[in-house]
MARVO-512660 format. One line per 5 residues: for each residue x, y, z of N, C-alpha, C. Coordinates in Angstrom, 1 decimal, decimal comma, m for minus. Layout:
REM residues N
X/Y/Z/X/Y/Z/X/Y/Z | ... .
This chain:
REM residues 163
m12,8/5,1/m15,9/m11,6/4,4/m15,4/m11,3/5,0/m14,0 | m11,0/4,2/m13,1/m10,7/4,6/m11,7/m9,2/4,6/m11,5 | m8,7/5,7/m10,9/m7,3/5,8/m10,5/m7,2/5,4/m9,1 | m6,3/4,4/m8,8/m6,2/3,9/m7,4/m4,7/3,8/m7,0 | m4,5/4,0/m5,7/m3,2/3,8/m5,2/m3,3/2,7/m4,1 .
m2,4/1,7/m4,2/m2,4/0,5/m3,4/m1,1/0,4/m2,6 | m1,1/0,3/m1,3/0,1/0,1/m0,5/0,3/m1,4/m0,4 | 1,6/m1,8/m0,5/2,0/m3,2/m0,3/3,0/m3,3/0,8 | 2,8/m4,3/1,7/3,7/m4,5/2,8/3,9/m6,0/3,1 | 5,1/m6,3/3,6/5,3/m7,7/4,0/6,5/m7,7/5,0 .
6,5/m8,6/5,9/7,6/m8,8/6,8/7,9/m10,3/7,2 | 7,3/m11,2/6,4/7,5/m12,6/6,6/7,7/m13,3/5,3 | 8,3/m14,5/5,3/8,5/m15,3/4,1/9,1/m14,6/2,9 | 10,3/m14,1/3,1/11,0/m13,3/2,1/10,2/m12,1/1,6 | 10,1/m11,1/2,4/9,3/m9,9/2,1/9,5/m9,3/0,7 .
10,8/m9,2/0,3/11,0/m8,6/m1,0/10,4/m9,5/m2,1 | 10,5/m10,8/m2,0/9,9/m11,7/m3,0/8,3/m11,6/m2,9 | 7,8/m11,5/m1,7/6,3/m11,3/m1,5/5,8/m10,1/m2,3 | 6,5/m9,0/m2,1/6,1/m7,7/m2,8/6,2/m7,9/m4,3 | 7,4/m8,4/m4,7/7,6/m8,6/m6,2/6,5/m9,5/m6,8 .
6,2/m10,6/m6,1/5,1/m11,5/m6,5/3,8/m10,8/m6,6 | 3,5/m10,0/m5,6/2,2/m9,3/m5,5/2,1/m8,3/m6,7 | 3,2/m7,6/m7,0/3,2/m6,7/m8,2/2,9/m7,5/m9,5 | 3,5/m8,7/m9,6/3,3/m9,5/m10,8/1,8/m10,0/m10,8 | 1,2/m10,3/m9,7/m0,2/m10,7/m9,6/m1,1/m9,6/m10,0 .
m0,8/m8,4/m9,5/m1,6/m7,2/m9,9/m1,5/m6,9/m11,4 | m0,3/m7,0/m11,9/m0,1/m6,8/m13,3/m0,8/m7,8/m14,2 | m0,9/m9,1/m13,7/m1,5/m10,1/m14,4/m3,0/m10,1/m14,4 | m3,6/m9,4/m13,4/m5,0/m9,3/m13,3/m5,7/m8,7/m14,5 | m6,7/m9,3/m15,0/m7,3/m8,8/m16,3/m8,0/m7,4/m16,1 .
m8,3/m7,0/m14,9/m9,0/m5,8/m14,7/m8,2/m4,7/m14,0 | m6,9/m4,9/m14,0/m6,0/m3,9/m13,3/m4,9/m3,6/m14,3 | m4,5/m2,3/m14,3/m3,3/m2,0/m15,1/m2,4/m1,1/m14,2 | m1,2/m1,6/m13,9/m0,2/m0,8/m13,1/0,3/0,3/m14,0 | 0,2/1,6/m13,5/0,8/2,7/m14,3/2,0/3,3/m13,7 .
2,2/3,1/m12,3/3,5/3,6/m11,7/3,8/2,6/m10,5 | 5,1/2,5/m10,2/5,6/1,7/m9,1/6,6/2,6/m8,3 | 6,4/2,6/m7,0/7,4/3,3/m6,2/8,6/2,4/m6,0 | 9,6/2,9/m5,4/10,8/2,1/m4,9/10,3/1,2/m3,8 | 11,1/0,2/m3,5/10,9/m0,7/m2,4/11,6/m0,2/m1,2 .
10,9/m0,1/m0,1/11,4/0,5/1,1/11,5/m0,4/2,3 | 12,5/m0,3/3,2/12,6/m0,9/4,5/11,9/0,0/5,4 | 11,1/m0,6/6,4/10,5/0,2/7,4/10,4/m0,6/8,7 | 10,4/0,2/9,8/10,2/m0,5/11,1/8,7/m0,8/11,3 | 8,4/m1,9/12,0/7,0/m2,3/12,2/6,3/m1,3/13,0 .
5,0/m1,1/12,7/4,1/m0,4/13,6/3,7/m1,3/14,7 | 3,4/m0,8/15,9/2,9/m1,7/17,0/4,1/m2,4/17,6 | 3,9/m3,7/17,9/4,9/m4,5/18,6/6,2/m4,5/17,8 | 7,3/m4,3/18,5/8,6/m4,2/17,8/9,3/m5,6/17,8 | 8,7/m6,6/18,3/9,3/m7,9/18,4/8,9/m8,7/17,1 .
9,0/m8,1/16,0/8,7/m8,7/14,7/9,7/m8,1/13,7 | 9,9/m8,8/12,6/10,9/m8,3/11,6/10,5/m7,0/11,0 | 11,5/m6,2/10,4/11,2/m5,0/9,7/10,3/m5,4/8,5 | 9,7/m4,4/7,9/8,8/m4,5/6,8/9,5/m4,1/5,5 | 9,0/m4,6/4,4/9,3/m4,0/3,1/8,0/m3,4/2,6 .
8,0/m2,2/2,1/6,8/m1,5/1,6/7,0/m0,9/0,2 | 5,9/m0,7/m0,5/5,9/0,0/m1,7/4,5/0,5/m2,0 | 4,3/1,3/m3,0/3,0/1,8/m3,4/2,9/1,7/m4,9 | 1,8/1,2/m5,4/1,6/1,2/m6,9/0,4/2,0/m7,2 | 0,5/2,7/m8,4/m0,7/3,4/m9,0/m1,2/2,5/m10,0 .
m2,5/2,3/m10,0/m3,1/1,5/m11,1/m4,5/2,1/m11,5 | m4,9/1,6/m12,7/m6,2/2,0/m13,2/m7,0/0,7/m13,3 | m8,3/0,9/m13,1/m9,2/m0,2/m13,1/m10,7/0,2/m13,4 | m11,4/m0,7/m13,9/m12,9/m0,4/m14,0/m13,6/m1,0/m12,8 | m12,9/m1,7/m12,0/m13,6/m2,4/m10,8/m14,1/m1,3/m9,8 .
m15,1/m1,6/m9,2/m15,7/m0,8/m8,1/m14,8/m1,1/m6,8 | m14,9/m0,2/m5,8/m14,0/m0,3/m4,7/m14,1/m1,7/m4,0 | m15,3/m2,2/m3,7/m15,4/m3,4/m2,9/m15,0/m4,6/m3,8 | m15,2/m4,5/m5,1/m14,7/m5,6/m6,0/m13,2/m5,6/m6,0 | m12,6/m4,4/m6,1/m11,2/m4,3/m6,0/m10,6/m4,9/m4,7 .
m11,3/m4,5/m3,6/m10,8/m5,1/m2,3/m10,8/m6,6/m2,3 | m11,9/m7,2/m2,9/m11,9/m8,7/m3,0/m10,8/m9,2/m3,8 | m10,5/m8,5/m4,9/m9,3/m9,0/m5,8/m8,0/m8,9/m5,0 | m7,8/m7,8/m4,2/m6,6/m7,7/m3,5/m6,5/m8,7/m2,4 | m7,6/m9,0/m1,7/m7,6/m10,0/m0,7/m7,4/m11,4/m1,2 .
m7,8/m11,7/m2,4/m7,6/m13,0/m3,1/m6,1/m13,1/m3,3 | m5,4/m12,0/m3,7/m3,9/m12,1/m3,9/m3,2/m12,3/m2,6 | m3,7/m11,6/m1,5/m3,1/m11,8/m0,2/m3,3/m13,3/0,2 | m4,5/m13,8/0,1/m4,8/m15,2/0,5/m3,9/m16,2/m0,3 | m3,7/m16,0/m1,6/m2,9/m16,9/m2,4/m1,4/m16,9/m1,9 .
m1,0/m15,7/m1,4/0,4/m15,6/m0,8/0,5/m16,2/0,5 | m0,6/m16,6/1,1/m0,6/m17,3/2,4/m1,0/m16,4/3,6 | m1,6/m15,3/3,3/m2,0/m14,4/4,4/m3,0/m15,0/5,3 | m2,8/m14,9/6,5/m3,8/m15,4/7,5/m4,3/m14,2/8,3 | m5,5/m14,0/8,3/m6,1/m12,8/9,0/m6,2/m13,1/10,5 .
m5,7/m12,2/11,3/m5,7/m12,4/12,7/m6,4/m11,2/13,3 | m6,7/m11,3/14,6/m7,3/m10,2/15,3/m6,3/m9,1/15,6 | m5,0/m9,5/15,6/m3,9/m8,5/15,9/m3,6/m7,7/14,7 | m4,1/m6,4/14,7/m4,0/m5,5/13,5/m2,5/m5,2/13,3 | m1,7/m5,2/14,3/m0,3/m4,7/14,1/0,7/m5,9/14,0 .
0,3/m7,1/13,8/1,2/m8,2/13,8/1,9/m8,4/12,5 | 2,8/m9,3/12,5/3,6/m9,7/11,3/2,6/m10,3/10,3 | 3,0/m10,1/9,0/2,2/m10,7/7,9/3,0/m11,0/6,7 | 2,5/m12,0/6,0/3,1/m12,4/4,7/2,9/m11,3/3,7 | 1,7/m10,8/3,6/1,4/m9,8/2,5/0,2/m9,0/3,0 .
0,3/m7,7/2,8/m0,7/m6,7/3,1/m0,9/m5,8/1,9 | m2,1/m5,8/1,3/m2,4/m4,9/0,2/m3,6/m4,0/0,6 | m3,3/m2,7/0,7/m4,3/m1,8/1,1/m4,7/m0,8/0,1 | m6,0/m0,5/m0,1/m6,4/0,6/m1,0/m6,2/1,8/m0,2 | m5,2/2,7/m0,7/m4,9/3,9/0,0/m5,9/5,0/m0,5 .
m6,0/5,1/m1,8/m6,9/6,2/m2,4/m7,6/5,5/m3,6 | m8,8/5,9/m3,8/m9,7/5,5/m4,9/m10,3/6,7/m5,5 | m9,7/7,1/m6,7/m10,0/8,4/m7,3/m9,8/9,5/m6,2 | m10,8/10,3/m6,1/m10,7/11,4/m5,1/m11,8/11,2/m4,1 | m12,2/9,9/m4,0/m13,4/9,5/m3,2/m13,1/9,3/m1,7 .
m14,1/9,6/m0,9/m14,0/9,2/0,5/m15,1/8,1/0,7 | m14,6/6,9/1,2/m15,4/5,8/1,4/m15,4/5,4/2,8 | m16,5/5,2/3,4/m16,5/4,8/4,9/m17,6/3,7/5,0 | m17,2/2,5/4,8/m18,2/1,4/4,9/m17,6/0,4/5,9 | m18,4/m0,6/6,2/m18,0/m1,6/7,2/m16,7/m2,4/6,7 .
m16,6/m2,6/5,4/m15,5/m3,3/4,8/m14,3/m2,5/4,4 | m14,5/m1,2/4,1/m13,5/m0,4/3,4/m13,6/1,0/3,9 | m12,4/1,6/4,2/m12,3/3,0/4,6/m11,2/3,6/3,6 | m11,6/4,6/2,9/m10,7/5,3/1,9/m10,9/6,8/2,1 | m9,9/7,6/2,2/m8,5/7,2/2,2/m8,2/6,3/3,4 .
m7,2/5,4/3,2/m6,9/4,4/4,2/m6,6/5,2/5,5 | m7,2/4,6/6,6/m7,0/5,3/7,9/m5,5/5,3/8,3 | m5,1/6,4/8,8/m3,7/6,5/9,2/m2,7/6,8/8,1 | m3,2/7,0/6,9/m2,4/7,2/5,7/m1,4/8,4/6,0 | m1,9/9,4/6,6/m1,1/10,7/6,7/m0,1/10,6/7,8 .
m0,2/9,5/8,7/0,8/9,4/9,8/1,8/8,3/9,5 | 1,7/7,6/8,4/2,6/6,5/8,1/3,6/6,8/7,0 | 4,9/7,0/7,5/5,9/7,4/6,6/6,1/6,3/5,5 | 5,9/5,0/5,8/6,0/4,0/4,8/4,9/4,0/3,7 | 3,9/4,8/3,9/2,9/5,0/2,9/3,1/6,4/2,2 .
3,3/7,4/3,0/3,4/8,8/2,5/4,6/9,0/1,6 | 5,7/8,5/2,0/7,0/8,7/1,2/6,9/8,0/m0,2 | 6,6/6,7/m0,2/6,5/6,0/m1,5/5,4/6,6/m2,3 | 4,2/7,0/m1,7/3,1/7,5/m2,5/3,6/8,9/m3,1 | 4,3/9,7/m2,3/4,7/11,0/m2,9/5,8/10,8/m4,0 .
6,5/9,7/m3,9/7,5/9,4/m5,0/6,8/9,2/m6,3 | 5,6/8,6/m6,4/5,0/8,4/m7,6/3,8/9,3/m7,9 | 3,4/10,1/m7,0/2,3/11,0/m7,1/2,6/12,4/m6,7 | 3,7/13,0/m7,1/4,1/14,3/m6,7/2,9/15,3/m7,0 | 2,7/16,2/m6,0/1,7/17,2/m6,2/0,3/16,7/m5,9 .
0,1/15,5/m5,6/m1,3/15,0/m5,3/m1,9/15,7/m4,1 | m3,1/16,0/m4,2/m3,9/16,6/m3,1/m4,9/15,5/m2,6 | m4,8/15,2/m1,4/m5,6/14,2/m0,8/m7,1/14,7/m0,7 | m8,1/13,8/m0,5/m9,5/14,3/m0,5/m9,8/15,3/0,6 | m9,0/15,4/1,6/m9,2/16,4/2,7/m8,5/17,7/2,4 .
m7,8/17,8/1,2/m7,1/19,0/0,9/m5,7/19,0/1,2 | m5,1/18,0/1,9/m3,7/18,0/2,2/m2,9/17,8/1,0 | m1,8/18,6/0,9/m0,8/18,5/m0,2/0,1/17,3/0,2 | 0,1/16,3/m0,6/1,0/15,1/m0,3/2,5/15,4/m0,3 | 2,9/16,2/m1,2/4,3/16,6/m1,3/4,8/17,3/0,0 .
4,0/18,2/0,4/4,3/18,9/1,7/4,3/18,0/2,9 | 3,3/17,1/2,9/3,2/16,1/3,9/4,5/15,2/4,0 | 4,9/14,8/2,8/6,1/13,9/2,7/7,3/14,7/3,2 | 7,4/16,0/2,9/8,6/16,7/3,3/8,7/16,9/4,8 | 7,5/16,8/5,5/7,5/17,1/6,9/7,3/15,9/7,8 .
7,1/14,7/7,2/6,8/13,5/8,0/8,2/13,0/8,5 | 8,2/12,5/9,8/9,4/11,9/10,3/9,7/10,6/9,5 | 10,9/10,3/9,2/11,2/9,1/8,4/11,2/7,8/9,2 | 11,5/7,9/10,5/11,5/6,8/11,4/12,3/5,6/10,9 | 13,4/6,0/10,3/14,4/4,9/9,8/14,0/4,4/8,4 .
13,0/4,9/7,8/12,6/4,4/6,4/13,7/4,6/5,5 | 14,0/3,6/4,7/15,1/3,8/3,7/14,8/3,0/2,4 | 15,2/3,5/1,3/15,0/2,8/0,0/15,9/1,6/0,0 | 15,2/0,5/m0,5/16,0/m0,8/m0,7/16,4/m1,0/m2,1 | 15,4/m0,9/m3,0/15,7/m1,0/m4,4/14,5/m0,6/m5,3 .
14,7/m0,6/m6,6/13,6/m0,3/m7,5/12,8/m1,5/m7,7 | 11,5/m1,4/m7,9/10,6/m2,5/m8,2/10,6/m3,0/m9,6 | 10,8/m2,0/m10,5/10,6/m2,4/m12,0/11,8/m3,2/m12,5 .
């Protein structure tokens, strides 16, 4: 069984509902089991600031799926929500589902990088992840709890519980 952390983000088309719908889709998937949910957070956008604020969360799940098969399942959920992939990495989006961690593995392929690039610099990932995975040690040896205590919040704030 694989232990996986997935980041969820949205800033278009009722972001809170997009995140809640994505959690339901993850829970309904026959090969995924959600074991923990973070709170739902408001965050400022990365990159261009001329877009709406984001809502973010992190889920812990278990799966028998291999990393690339899981990625395909997450992208299918994004596509069903209306996600349109653009060249602009920092643009607004209906739904973004990112594999943050897959077991304690480091994956560096053309389609997937795990731990997710920039994970340690993104408060909207670090703080929700630390909420549900206290004491987690990242594959590079970084203590997640210490990282969360020292990362700038950049206006990140809890919106509500997801459960």
